[in-house]
C-alpha positions as CSV (number, residue, x, y, z in Angstrom):
1,M,82.6,92.3,61.3
2,N,85.4,91.5,63.8
3,F,84.3,94.4,65.9
4,L,80.7,93.3,65.9
5,A,81.8,89.7,66.8
6,A,83.7,91.1,69.7
7,V,80.7,93.1,70.9
8,G,78.6,90.2,70.6
9,R,80.7,88.0,72.5
10,V,81.2,90.8,75.4
11,F,77.3,91.0,75.5
12,L,76.7,87.3,75.5
13,G,79.3,86.8,78.1
14,F,77.6,89.4,80.2
15,L,74.2,87.7,80.0
16,E,75.9,84.3,80.8
17,H,77.3,85.7,84.0
18,T,74.1,87.5,84.9
19,G,72.1,84.4,84.4
20,R,74.6,82.2,86.4
21,L,74.8,84.7,89.3
22,S,71.0,84.9,89.3
23,V,70.6,81.1,89.7
24,F,73.4,81.2,92.3
25,T,71.6,83.7,94.3
26,V,68.3,82.0,94.1
27,V,69.8,78.5,95.0
28,A,71.9,80.2,98.0
29,L,68.8,82.0,99.4
30,S,66.9,78.8,99.4
31,H,69.4,76.9,101.3
32,C,69.4,79.9,104.0
33,V,65.9,79.2,104.8
34,R,65.8,75.4,104.6
35,P,67.0,73.0,107.2
36,P,69.4,71.6,108.1
37,I,71.1,74.9,109.5
38,Y,75.0,74.5,110.5
39,H,74.7,76.8,113.7
40,R,78.3,76.3,114.4
41,L,79.4,77.4,111.0
42,I,77.4,80.3,111.1
43,G,78.8,81.3,114.5
44,R,82.2,80.8,113.2
45,Q,81.5,83.3,110.2
46,M,79.8,85.7,112.6
47,M,83.0,85.9,114.6
48,E,85.1,86.2,111.3
49,I,82.9,88.9,109.7
50,G,81.8,90.9,112.8
51,Y,84.5,90.6,115.8
52,F,87.5,90.3,113.7
53,S,86.4,93.2,111.5
54,L,86.0,95.5,114.4
55,P,89.4,96.9,114.6
56,V,89.5,98.1,110.9
57,V,86.0,99.3,110.9
58,G,86.5,101.3,114.2
59,L,89.8,102.9,112.8
60,T,88.2,103.9,109.5
61,A,84.9,105.2,111.3
62,I,86.8,107.4,114.1
63,F,89.0,109.0,111.7
64,T,86.2,109.6,109.1
65,G,84.3,111.3,111.9
66,M,87.3,113.5,112.9
67,V,88.0,114.7,109.3
68,L,84.4,115.3,108.7
69,A,84.2,117.6,111.8
70,L,87.4,119.4,110.5
71,Q,86.1,119.8,106.9
72,S,82.7,120.8,108.0
73,H,83.9,123.5,110.4
74,T,86.3,125.0,107.6
75,G,83.4,125.3,105.1
76,F,80.8,126.6,107.6
77,A,83.1,129.1,108.9
78,R,82.9,130.9,105.7
79,F,79.0,131.3,106.2
80,S,79.2,131.8,109.9
81,A,77.3,128.4,110.5
82,E,79.6,126.5,112.7
83,G,76.8,125.5,114.9
84,A,75.7,123.0,112.1
85,V,79.0,120.9,112.3
86,A,77.6,118.5,114.9
87,T,74.4,118.0,112.9
88,V,76.3,117.4,109.6
89,V,78.7,114.9,111.2
90,V,76.1,112.8,112.8
91,L,73.7,112.8,109.8
92,S,76.5,112.1,107.4
93,V,78.0,109.2,109.5
94,T,74.7,107.6,110.2
95,R,73.1,107.9,106.8
96,E,76.1,107.3,104.3
97,L,79.8,107.2,105.4
98,G,79.1,104.7,108.2
99,P,77.4,102.1,106.1
100,V,79.4,102.8,102.8
101,L,82.8,102.8,104.4
102,A,82.1,99.9,106.7
103,G,80.9,97.8,103.7
104,L,83.8,98.6,101.6
105,M,86.4,97.8,104.3
106,V,84.5,94.5,105.1
107,A,84.6,93.8,101.3
108,G,88.2,94.1,101.0
109,R,88.7,92.0,104.0
110,I,86.0,89.2,104.2
111,G,85.0,89.2,100.5
112,A,88.5,88.4,99.5
113,A,88.9,85.9,102.3
114,M,85.6,84.0,101.2
115,A,86.6,83.9,97.5
116,A,90.2,82.7,98.3
117,E,88.9,80.0,100.7
118,I,86.2,78.6,98.6
119,G,88.2,79.1,95.5
120,T,91.1,77.1,96.9
121,M,88.6,74.3,98.0
122,Q,87.2,74.4,94.5
123,V,90.6,74.0,92.5
124,T,91.7,71.3,95.0
125,E,88.5,69.3,94.5
126,Q,87.5,69.6,98.3
127,V,84.1,70.9,97.0
128,D,83.7,67.7,95.1
129,A,84.8,65.8,98.0
130,L,82.0,67.4,100.1
131,V,79.3,66.3,97.4
132,T,80.9,62.6,97.6
133,L,80.3,62.9,101.4
134,S,76.6,63.7,100.8
135,T,77.1,67.3,102.0
136,N,75.6,70.0,100.0
137,P,78.2,72.6,99.2
138,F,75.8,75.5,99.2
139,K,74.4,74.3,102.7
140,Y,77.8,73.9,104.2
141,L,80.0,76.8,102.4
142,V,77.6,79.5,101.2
143,A,74.7,79.6,103.4
144,P,76.4,80.2,106.7
145,R,78.4,83.1,105.0
146,I,75.5,84.8,103.6
147,I,73.5,84.6,107.0
148,A,76.5,85.9,108.9
149,G,76.9,88.6,106.6
150,L,73.2,89.7,106.8
151,L,73.3,89.7,110.6
152,M,76.8,91.0,111.4
153,L,77.0,94.0,108.9
154,P,74.2,96.0,110.6
155,C,76.0,95.4,114.1
156,L,79.4,96.7,112.6
157,V,77.7,99.8,111.1
158,L,75.9,100.5,114.5
159,V,79.5,100.5,116.3
160,A,80.9,102.6,113.3
161,D,78.1,105.0,113.8
162,I,78.7,105.5,117.4
163,I,82.7,105.6,117.1
164,G,82.4,108.1,114.0
165,V,80.2,110.3,115.8
166,F,82.5,110.0,118.8
167,G,85.5,111.1,116.7
168,G,83.7,114.1,115.6
169,F,83.0,115.1,119.1
170,L,86.6,114.7,120.1
171,V,87.6,117.0,117.4
172,G,84.7,119.5,117.9
173,V,85.3,119.8,121.6
174,Y,89.0,119.5,122.1
175,Q,90.2,121.0,118.9
176,L,87.6,123.2,117.6
177,G,86.6,124.6,121.1
178,Y,82.7,123.5,121.1
179,N,81.0,123.3,124.3
180,P,80.5,119.5,124.9
181,A,76.7,119.8,126.0
182,T,76.0,122.2,123.1
183,Y,77.6,119.7,120.6
184,L,75.6,116.7,122.0
185,H,72.5,118.5,122.1
186,S,73.0,119.6,118.3
187,S,73.8,116.1,117.5
188,W,70.7,114.6,119.0
189,E,68.2,117.4,118.0
190,Y,68.2,116.9,114.4
191,L,68.9,113.0,114.3
192,K,65.8,111.0,113.4
193,P,65.2,107.2,113.8
194,I,64.9,106.8,110.0
195,D,68.4,108.1,109.7
196,V,69.8,105.3,111.6
197,I,67.3,102.7,110.3
198,S,68.2,103.5,106.7
199,G,71.9,102.8,107.6
200,L,71.4,99.5,109.1
201,V,69.0,98.5,106.2
202,K,71.9,99.4,103.9
203,A,74.3,97.5,105.9
204,S,72.2,94.3,105.7
205,V,72.2,94.6,101.9
206,F,75.8,95.3,101.6
207,G,76.5,92.3,104.0
208,F,74.5,90.1,101.6
209,V,76.3,91.5,98.6
210,I,79.6,91.0,100.2
211,S,78.9,87.4,101.1
212,L,77.3,86.6,97.9
213,M,80.1,87.9,95.7
214,G,82.8,86.4,97.8
215,C,81.1,83.0,97.6
216,Y,80.0,83.3,94.0
217,N,83.4,84.3,92.5
218,G,85.2,81.6,94.7
219,Y,82.8,78.8,93.9
220,H,83.3,79.3,90.2
221,S,86.9,79.9,90.2
222,R,89.0,77.6,87.9
223,G,92.6,77.2,86.8
224,G,94.5,76.8,89.8
225,A,96.3,79.5,91.9
226,Q,96.0,82.0,89.2
227,G,92.2,81.2,89.2
228,V,92.0,81.7,92.7
229,G,93.8,85.1,92.5
230,Q,91.5,86.3,89.7
231,A,88.4,85.4,91.7
232,T,89.7,87.1,94.8
233,T,90.0,90.2,92.7
234,N,86.6,89.9,91.1
235,A,85.1,89.4,94.5
236,V,86.2,92.6,96.0
237,V,85.7,94.6,92.8
238,S,82.3,93.5,92.1
239,A,81.2,93.7,95.9
240,S,82.5,97.4,95.9
241,I,80.7,98.2,92.8
242,L,77.4,96.7,93.7
243,I,77.9,98.5,97.3
244,L,78.0,101.9,95.6
245,T,75.2,101.1,93.3
246,S,72.7,99.7,95.9
247,N,73.6,102.6,98.1
248,Y,72.3,105.2,95.6
249,I,69.2,103.0,95.0
250,L,68.3,102.5,98.7
251,T,69.1,106.3,99.4
252,A,66.8,107.2,96.6
253,L,64.1,104.9,98.0
254,F,64.5,106.0,101.7
255,F,64.8,109.9,101.2
256,N,63.0,110.6,98.0
257,K,60.7,113.6,98.4
């Protein structure tokens, strides 16, 4: 009976968190589309999520493209298909690696920062002070972050796609000896608009997930500094898992034959 009781507590806890997250999501989305809109706060979050995340996303993208070109050449050389390296690099970066790696890096940087900031405000009763001042916490804290995440992740992923393909180009031309014009022609020949569009749509979903999980875990943090640390960890882990899960679902929707 103790085992069944433990299973029941876990299941009921899962239902509780799922319901609380669903309510939080609906309320947050409703405040994103209803006035007033704090444009200054949205701009600040766009700078934090987009501009200040460019270095880590750019470094991740360029080395991913370079490694992908090397590994693809090593594999295709066994089948005398080295000419497909450029196509594999551009399709892999735009479809999968660009959105997913950028999302995971931003989740580690921004998701943790959101959870820590809002969590600290929650445990120090600053959120209650906002309510006392007739300021809705969802409108002031949550909505700007979600809107900024939705808008800036596609921009980051677009930059990551360009940098990642450029990294593959550098390795292909200067290390593997490909002709630059031939490499660029192979990159563009098989690239379709749906490849880039699917990556940008994924990026918007990932931006929403990262912002939502950071705000949710921070808003519901309890128990002082330890609770804030736990909320930060939960934000990064849950956002990363949801990114990978939603990536599979979106890929199946876009490229299901």
